[in-house]
Residue, then its C-alpha position, 0 to 999 in steps of 0.5 A: m500499500h502506497l501512501p497516496r500523497q507522499l510521492g517525489p521530492l518537489h525539487d525533482l519537478p523541472d522549473t526551467p522557463e521552457a518547463y513552465d511554458a509547457v505548463l501554461a500551454d497545457v492550462t491554456e488549451q484546457a481553458l480555451a476548450r472549457l470557456t463557456p459563452e458566458g466566460n466561465l472557466e470553472h471546472p464543470d464539477c466545481v462545487d466548493d472552493i469555487g468563488d475564485t477559480s475562474l478568475g484564477i484561470t484568467s490570471l494564468l491566461a494573462l501570464n501566458w499572454q505576457r510571456g508569449k502573446d498568444p493571439r487567442l488569449p486577449e478575448a478569453v481573458n476579457r470575457s472571463l474577467a467580465f464573468h467574474l465581475r458579473e457573476r462571482v462578486y457578492t455584496e449581500d451578506n451570505p445567510g448564516y455567515p457567523n464572522l461579520r463585524v458589520r452587517n449589510s456593509g455592501l462590500p464585495y466578497a467571494r463565496y466558498t459555495l455559490a448557494a446562499g447559506a449553503h456553507p458560508i464558513g469558507d467565505w473568508p479564505s475564498t475571499v483571500w484567494a479571490l483578492l490574490q487572483a485579482v491582484n495578479v490579474l492587475d499586475l498582468a493587465d497592461g496591454l491586455v485588459e480593457d481599461g474599464a474592466r481594469d478599473r472595475l477589478l481594482d474597485v472589487a479588489r479594494g472591496y475584498w480587502r475592506w471586507l476581509t479587514e473591516a467587515t469580518f473578524f480577521n483570520p476566523q479559522e485560525a489558519g496562519n496560511q490564510a491570514i498571511g495570504c490576506v496580508v500578501g493580498g494587501l501588500m500587492l493591492a497597495n502597489h496599484l493604489p494612489a500614493a496616500e491610499r497605497e501607504s495606508v493599505r501597506e501599513r494596515a497589512l504590516e500591522l495585521y501581520v505583527d498584531e494578528i499573526r506574529a503575536h500569536r505564533v506557537r512554539d514548537r521544537g524551539a521555533l515560533l510558528p504561525p499557527e494552523h487550525g489550532g496547531a503549530y505546524d501542518n504538513n499541508y499548510g505549513p509550507i504554504s505559509l512559507s510560500f506566502l512569507a516568500q511572496a510577502h518579502r518579494v513584494s514588500g522587502a520588509e525584513i520581518f517576512a525574511e526573518d520569520g520565513e527563515a525561522l519556519a524554513r529551518y524548522i521544516d528542515a529540522r523536522l524533515t527526514n533526508g528522504g523528505f518524509d514527514n507526518g503530523g499536523p492539526r488538519y493533515s498528517e500525511q497529505h502534502s501540498a505540492f506546487e503551492s510549497v515550491l515558492g517558499l521551499r525554493y526561496f527560503g531553501a536558498r536563503i538558509g542554505s539547505d535542500l528543502g526541496r527534498y520535501r515530498g509532494d502531492s503529484r496530483w497537484a504537481r503543477h497546479a490544482v486539479k479535480v479528480d479527473g486531473e483537469v485544471d482548477g483555478h484554485f491556488a493559481w496565484m501560487l503558480v503565477w508567483q512560482i513562475q515569476d520567481t527566478t530563485r534556484w533550488h539549493r540542493e545541498p544539505s545544511t552543514a550546520a548542526a541542528r538541535h532537533q535533527l541528526r542527518s548524514g547521508t541516507v540517515s536522519v533523525a528528526f526530534d520532537g520538542h522533548l528531544t525524543p525521535a519523532v521520525i527515524e530514517a535508516g536503510g530506506t525505512y521510516y520509524l515513528p514513535a511507538a505507543v505503549n500503555r497510552q504513552h508514545g515515544h522512544g526510550p526505556v520501559v519498565d512495568g508499562f511505564l515509558f521513561c521519555r517525558p523530561m522532568g527538567e532541562v534536556r541537554v544536547r551535544d553534537v559532535r562530528a569526527e572522521g565521517l561520523t555525526a553524533k548527538l548525545v541527549t541527556k534527559p532527566v526523567v521521573g518514573r512511578d517511584h518518583v526517583l529522578r534518573h538520567v536517560r542518556s541517549l547517543y545517536v551516531t551515524d556514518g550516513t548508512h547506519l544509525w547506532t542508538t545507545v541508551a544508558v540509564e541508572r539500573l531499573p527494577g524488573t525487566p526493562y526494554l527499549l521501545a525502539g520505534l514503530p516501522y511504518a513506511t519504506d522509501d522506494g524512490d519516487r513513492v513511499r509505501r507502508t511497511a511493518e518491517g525494518q532492518v534493525t539489530s540489537a545487542g540484547a534480545l529484539r522483538l517486533t510486537h503487535p497489539e493484541s486488540d484490533g480496536v480503533d485505538y490500537f495501531d497494527a502496522r501490518a494493516e492497510r490503515t495509514q497513520e492519518e486514517a487511524a489518527f482521524a478515527l481517534a480525533a474529537d471531530p469528523r474528518g477534515y475538522g478534527n486534529p489528527d495529532e490529538g487523535w494519534r495521542h489517544l492511541v493505546s498501543s501500537t506495533a513496536l520494536e522492543a530491545g532488551p538490555a545489552p549484555g556486559a553493561p556496568e552493574d549500576l546501569h541498564i544499557f540498550a544498544v540498537r543499530y538501524g540499517p543494513t544488517g551485519p555483526f553487532a556486538p558493542t562493549f561497554t566500560y565505565d571509568d570514574g574519571s572519563g565516563l561510559t565508553v561505548h565500543t562498536e565495530a564502527f566507532t568508540a564513544v565516551i559519554g561523560e557523567a550525567a551531571g555534565d561539565a562545569h556548566g551541566e552540559p553533556e560531554l562526548t568524545l568520538r572516534a572512528e574505528 
């Protein structure tokens, strides 16, 4: 079973001028064949996300005309623009819309669905999208759009902006991508206004960004992020927010957008595996955006010097939004316009800077969560998620059903590189059911092909084991498929266990159900509105790799040693010395882990050499 949206890396899409000309040529042929006598360019099956879609196709036709002067396009552009202005601009309040601050304002807006009162909750983002389509057409109007129609479109765009920022509450869905998109619309609109009005709209856009978006950022993994539907980050919308920040910086030059975009880009870089797999989010766990992400990933990947284009995209939307039949839809057309206009090239080399929440080398990577517990491990082409036991999720020692994973105090990190090896030592204070404070020291070492994990903790009672991950997916090049297997070797006894129950709150990796489907089934609200991250946290237990203690550990320590990746001999040894600490010797390296108390400043001590 392949994960339906985890497909090829986005930087594999050709982005030469010739490639984009081909994309626009395809859109043009589809649009001219679809254009109705009334000028409608909407897909015949379009029901929702409809208020901006015809105008979005119009903007793509306008861009194509500016690039190639196809003589068929002026008539199509003017007819379709007239259709939008005549049929898709609403000025009477939509019955049931809950977010108005001014009733009967008479200001124009775009509807999410056309029938009055049918589904008004989506009118705010639909109007943001319509504003963005409108300003793109205005940018491309010279020599193409008739003066009267251009003036009318400018008036409508003004009205969209006022409806979004005066007649309704701002960002009513708490979706950072929508809110930043509105700011971008205002900044682009300002460029078409007389001087005094231009400055007023620009100032208001910047004010909204600072007060209504930036001030409400959510912290995750050390970064401040624009919230998405109540969560810190979403696989679909987070990269779209990054694209909006790129466009905001492109059109305004305001440094605040560059700063926040770089922060979000570094966060994405840290949570992405080397192979571009990621999961998690308040709306979508595994459904990735595609072309909507390219602008931001490419623009900020170049700025931070990292290969963000490894992010896997949704190939259905590889170039533009489409319906089920694969035919073009105008929704998100503004992002394709900006992507084509921007000339930034992909940065294809990984960042060489150490990142607190990531370890990455070659084909191996570990993305860590806010507690410095692995969120995704990638080795040997397999992706491992945190396993669940007794309603606890993570990676760490388990005894009597209790997972020593959640920190009780400051988590310390030490990064070391030596002789082709990359290592991270995480020291985490934890407290178990007995209320005794222990120090879990987790060492992660990779040579770019294997990942060695060594976990040391003060000796535990009973029969402890290491919860070492849930094998979930395998990378077979251009796609990611589900799996319940992985190449893992342990110094102690190793077993792969599966839940005995098949209930909704148990996840068996052998089943065809995806993580996202399981997460939505456990979410508080129906699919599409519930938070899958919260749902997944309700999981009781899952498929899990369980590794017993390694033999030969010092008598006052339990040590667990696991190697991910290609199999082969694995017989690590451990010695302890009061002066230097714990020495771990494997077939590939020797590491010395300092005392749990750390150096004079409490920071972890680690030395490493290759064998």
